C-alpha positions in Angstrom: 0.0 0.0 0.0 1.3 3.4 -1.0 2.4 5.7 1.9 1.0 9.2 2.0 3.8 11.6 2.5 3.4 15.3 3.3 6.4 17.4 2.2 6.6 20.6 4.4 8.8 23.3 3.0 9.4 27.1 2.9 8.8 28.7 6.3 9.4 32.0 8.0 13.2 31.5 8.3 16.0 33.4 6.6 16.7 30.0 5.0 13.4 30.0 3.2 15.0 29.8 -0.3 17.3 27.0 0.8 14.2 25.0 1.9 12.6 25.5 -1.5 15.7 24.1 -3.2 15.6 21.1 -0.9 11.9 20.5 -1.6 12.5 20.6 -5.3 15.3 18.1 -5.0 13.2 15.6 -2.9 10.2 15.9 -5.2 12.4 15.1 -8.2 13.9 12.1 -6.5 11.0 10.5 -4.5 9.5 7.3 -5.8 6.0 8.1 -7.0 5.3 4.4 -7.4 5.7 4.0 -3.6 4.4 7.2 -2.2 1.5 9.6 -2.6 3.2 13.0 -2.3 1.5 16.2 -1.0 3.3 19.5 -1.0 2.7 21.7 2.1 4.1 25.2 1.6 4.7 27.7 4.5 5.0 31.2 3.2 7.4 33.8 4.6 4.4 35.3 6.4 3.7 31.9 8.1 0.7 31.0 6.0 0.3 27.2 5.4 -0.8 26.0 1.9 -1.6 22.4 1.3 -1.4 21.6 -2.4 -3.0 18.7 -4.4 -1.3 15.4 -4.7 1.8 15.4 -6.9 1.9 12.6 -9.5 5.1 13.6 -11.4 8.5 15.0 -10.4 9.2 18.7 -10.2 11.8 19.6 -12.8 12.5 23.2 -12.1 12.1 26.0 -9.5 9.5 27.5 -11.7 7.3 24.5 -11.3 7.8 24.5 -7.5 6.7 28.2 -7.5 3.7 27.2 -9.6 2.8 24.7 -6.9 3.1 27.5 -4.3 0.8 29.8 -6.4 -1.9 27.2 -7.1 -2.0 25.7 -3.7 -4.9 26.7 -1.5 -4.1 29.1 1.3 -4.5 27.5 4.7 -4.2 28.3 8.4 -2.6 25.7 10.6 -6.1 24.6 11.6 -7.0 23.9 8.0 -3.7 21.9 7.7 -5.0 19.8 10.5 -8.2 19.3 8.7 -6.2 18.3 5.6 -4.3 15.7 7.6 -7.6 14.4 9.0 -8.8 14.0 5.4 -5.7 12.7 3.8 -4.2 10.9 6.9 -0.5 11.4 6.2 1.5 8.3 7.0 4.6 10.5 7.4 5.4 14.2 7.2 8.8 15.1 5.9 9.8 18.6 7.2 12.2 20.0 4.6 12.6 23.2 6.7 15.8 24.9 7.6 16.4 27.4 10.4 14.0 29.1 12.8 10.5 27.5 13.1 11.7 24.6 11.0 14.5 22.7 12.6 14.4 24.2 16.1 11.7 21.9 17.5 8.7 24.1 17.0 7.2 22.4 14.0 8.3 19.1 15.5 6.2 19.9 18.5 3.2 20.5 16.3 3.5 17.1 14.7 3.9 15.5 18.1 0.7 17.1 19.4 -1.1 16.0 16.2 0.3 12.5 16.6 1.7 12.5 13.0 4.9 10.5 12.2 7.6 12.8 10.9 11.1 12.5 9.5 14.1 13.6 11.5 14.8 14.8 15.0 12.4 15.3 17.8 11.6 18.4 19.8 14.5 18.1 22.3 17.2 17.3 19.8 16.0 19.8 17.3 15.9 22.7 19.8 19.2 21.7 21.4 20.9 21.3 18.1 19.6 24.6 16.8 20.8 26.6 19.8 24.6 26.6 19.5 25.1 27.6 23.1 23.0 24.7 24.5 24.6 22.4 22.0 28.1 23.4 23.1 27.3 23.0 26.8 26.0 19.5 26.1 29.1 18.7 24.2 31.1 19.9 27.2 29.2 17.5 29.4 30.0 14.6 27.0 33.7 15.5 27.0 33.8 16.4 23.4 36.7 18.8 22.6 35.8 22.1 20.9 37.2 25.6 20.4 36.9 28.2 23.2 33.9 30.5 22.9 31.9 33.3 24.6 28.2 33.9 24.4 25.8 36.6 25.5 22.3 37.9 24.9 21.1 41.2 23.4 20.3 42.9 26.8 23.7 42.0 28.1 25.3 43.5 25.0 23.3 46.7 25.4 24.1 47.1 29.0 27.7 45.8 29.3 29.2 46.0 25.8 32.6 47.0 26.9 33.0 44.1 29.3 31.7 41.7 26.7 34.2 43.0 24.1 37.0 42.6 26.6 35.9 39.1 27.3 35.9 38.2 23.6 39.3 39.7 23.2 40.6 37.2 25.7 40.2 34.7 22.9 42.6 34.9 20.0 41.8 36.7 16.8 40.5 35.9 14.3 37.1 35.3 15.8 33.8 34.0 14.3 30.6 35.8 15.4 27.4 33.9 14.9 23.7 34.1 15.8 23.1 31.3 18.2 19.9 30.1 16.5 20.4 30.0 12.8 22.0 27.8 10.1 23.4 27.9 6.6 26.1 30.5 7.8 23.5 33.3 7.8 24.6 36.3 9.8 28.1 34.9 10.5 31.2 37.1 10.3 34.9 36.5 10.6 36.6 39.4 12.4 40.2 40.4 13.1 39.9 43.4 15.4 37.6 45.2 17.9 35.8 47.4 15.4 34.9 44.4 13.2 33.8 42.5 16.2 31.3 45.2 17.3 29.9 45.4 13.7 29.6 41.6 13.5 27.8 41.4 16.8 25.3 44.0 15.6 24.8 42.0 12.4 24.3 38.7 14.4 21.8 40.4 16.7 19.6 41.2 13.7 18.9 37.4 13.4 18.8 36.3 17.1 18.8 37.6 20.6 21.8 35.4 21.5 25.3 35.5 20.0 28.2 33.1 20.0 31.8 34.3 19.5 34.2 31.5 18.7 38.0 31.5 18.6 39.3 30.9 15.0 41.5 27.9 14.4 43.8 26.8 11.7 42.4 23.5 10.8 40.8 21.4 8.1 37.0 21.4 8.0 35.7 17.8 8.0 32.1 16.6 8.0 30.4 13.3 8.5 26.8 12.2 8.1 24.8 10.2 10.6 21.8 8.1 9.8 19.6 6.0 12.2 17.7 6.0 15.4 19.0 4.1 18.4 21.9 2.5 16.4 23.2 5.3 14.2 25.5 4.7 11.2 28.2 7.2 10.2 29.2 7.9 6.6 32.7 8.4 5.2 34.1 11.8 6.0 34.3 14.7 3.6 36.5 17.8 3.6 35.3 21.3 2.7 37.8 23.5 1.0 36.3 27.0 0.6 38.0 29.4 -1.8 36.6 32.3 0.2 37.7 33.3 3.8 35.3 30.9 5.3 32.4 28.6 4.4 29.7 31.3 4.2 26.2 31.3 2.8 27.3 32.3 -0.8 29.9 29.6 -1.0 27.4 27.0 0.3 24.6 27.9 -2.1 25.4 30.5 -4.7 28.8 30.9 -6.2 30.2 27.4 -6.3 33.4 28.6 -4.7 33.9 25.6 -2.5 35.6 22.3 -3.3 34.3 19.1 -1.5 36.7 16.2 -1.2 34.9 12.9 -0.5 36.3 10.8 1.0 38.6 13.1 2.9 42.3 12.0 3.2 42.6 11.0 6.8 44.5 8.5 8.9 42.5 5.5 10.0 42.9 6.7 13.6 41.4 10.2 12.8 38.6 8.6 10.8 37.6 6.3 13.6 37.7 9.3 16.1 35.4 11.2 13.8 33.0 8.3 13.7 33.0 7.8 17.5 32.6 11.6 18.2 29.7 11.9 15.7 27.9 9.0 17.4 28.5 10.5 20.8 27.1 13.9 19.7 24.1 12.2 18.1 23.3 10.3 21.3 23.9 13.1 23.8 21.4 15.3 21.8 19.0 12.2 21.6 18.9 12.6 17.8 16.9 10.5 15.4 16.9 10.1 11.6 19.6 12.4 10.3 22.4 14.6 11.5 25.5 16.2 9.9 28.4 16.5 12.3 31.0 19.1 11.6 34.6 19.0 12.9 38.0 20.7 12.8 41.1 18.6 12.3 44.4 20.3 13.0 47.8 19.6 11.5 48.6 17.5 14.5 45.5 15.4 13.9 43.7 16.9 16.9 39.9 16.5 16.4 37.5 19.2 17.7 33.7 19.2 17.1 32.3 22.4 15.7 28.6 21.7 15.6 25.8 19.3 14.4 23.0 20.2 12.0 19.8 18.4 12.7 18.3 19.3 9.3 21.3 19.7 7.0 21.2 20.8 3.4 19.5 18.0 1.5 19.8 18.7 -2.2 21.7 16.1 -4.2 24.7 18.4 -4.2 24.6 19.1 -0.5 27.2 17.5 1.8 24.9 15.2 3.7 23.5 13.3 0.7 26.9 13.3 -1.1 28.6 11.7 2.0 26.0 8.9 1.9 26.3 8.6 -1.9 30.0 7.9 -1.3 29.0 5.4 1.4 26.9 3.5 -1.2 23.5 5.0 -0.2 21.9 6.8 -3.2 19.7 9.9 -2.8 16.4 8.1 -3.5 17.4 5.3 -1.1 18.3 7.9 1.5 14.8 9.4 1.3 13.3 5.9 1.7 15.6 5.1 4.7 14.6 8.4 6.5 10.9 7.6 5.9 11.4 4.1 7.3 13.2 5.5 10.4 10.3 7.9 11.0 7.8 5.1 10.9 10.0 2.9 13.2 10.3 5.7 15.8 6.6 6.4 15.7 5.7 2.7 16.1 8.1 2.4 19.1 6.5 5.5 20.7 3.0 3.9 20.2 4.1 0.7 21.8 5.5 2.6 24.8 2.2 4.4 25.1 0.3 1.1 24.9 2.4 -0.3 27.7 1.8 2.7 29.9 -2.0 2.5 29.3 
């Protein structure tokens, strides 16, 4: 029997356009012989639109935009009514950033008792907030770069003290909004004046800011797939041509080289696998995670962050890592749907036992 899959994309985040690219890629790759596919678009204003069932792949952004224009405007309540009518077997949230991968929409699906792909409320919210994530990594004993964090009101009232605290780290520094992805709002700074400007930029995206010490190291990423027994892909290396791996180099100008598999010693490769699994488990993740690391010239491994809803187009790092670990893009979609169903069934069994 064909499963009914709701693909949720768009959203109010600054990563809205990235989400559209992800949705287009998944719609092109999904097996229409196995799934009934329903597009669910969230506008930048937060309006939900549930479109008619798709029966053929989307071949261009223009077609995806046509789906957006032709789909019926919905409030969340009407989305609930659509689910009650269609009875989605699984919802696949192809959302990046705020209100997408931060646990909020996951909480909605939990309340509605709808199976969904990917991480749950806790892991999504903890993985989205870089400060909480770093603090959990500290508890797990995962080595990472030194950092400072603060919120908007602290910056407003004690800016000089915060600047001095940041300057106790070594320039260059990286200034980031705590709750955002795709390198949006991130700056590399080399002096006090740049630091202040970068903080002001980051505060346009979030009330909490993280300032990290720069490090001379290779940027290495691994992909994690699974629930209770996660698997880890081969490692890949990012070689940006720009100063750092920013939004444009990720999605626009093609100025980044990806080396898969990365050239690493067996010892470092095993350490990356072990640390990725530990990070996955301490955040109580499920489905998928991309784990990002730094590897120094002395083969010291430091974890940078994890992304609980990584870029998911065929040319994104996460699918490419699995492609080089003998899991194709369509197969990866199938595996994630299966993992969502398994987790939902386990939760249902636990509820049955409690009752």
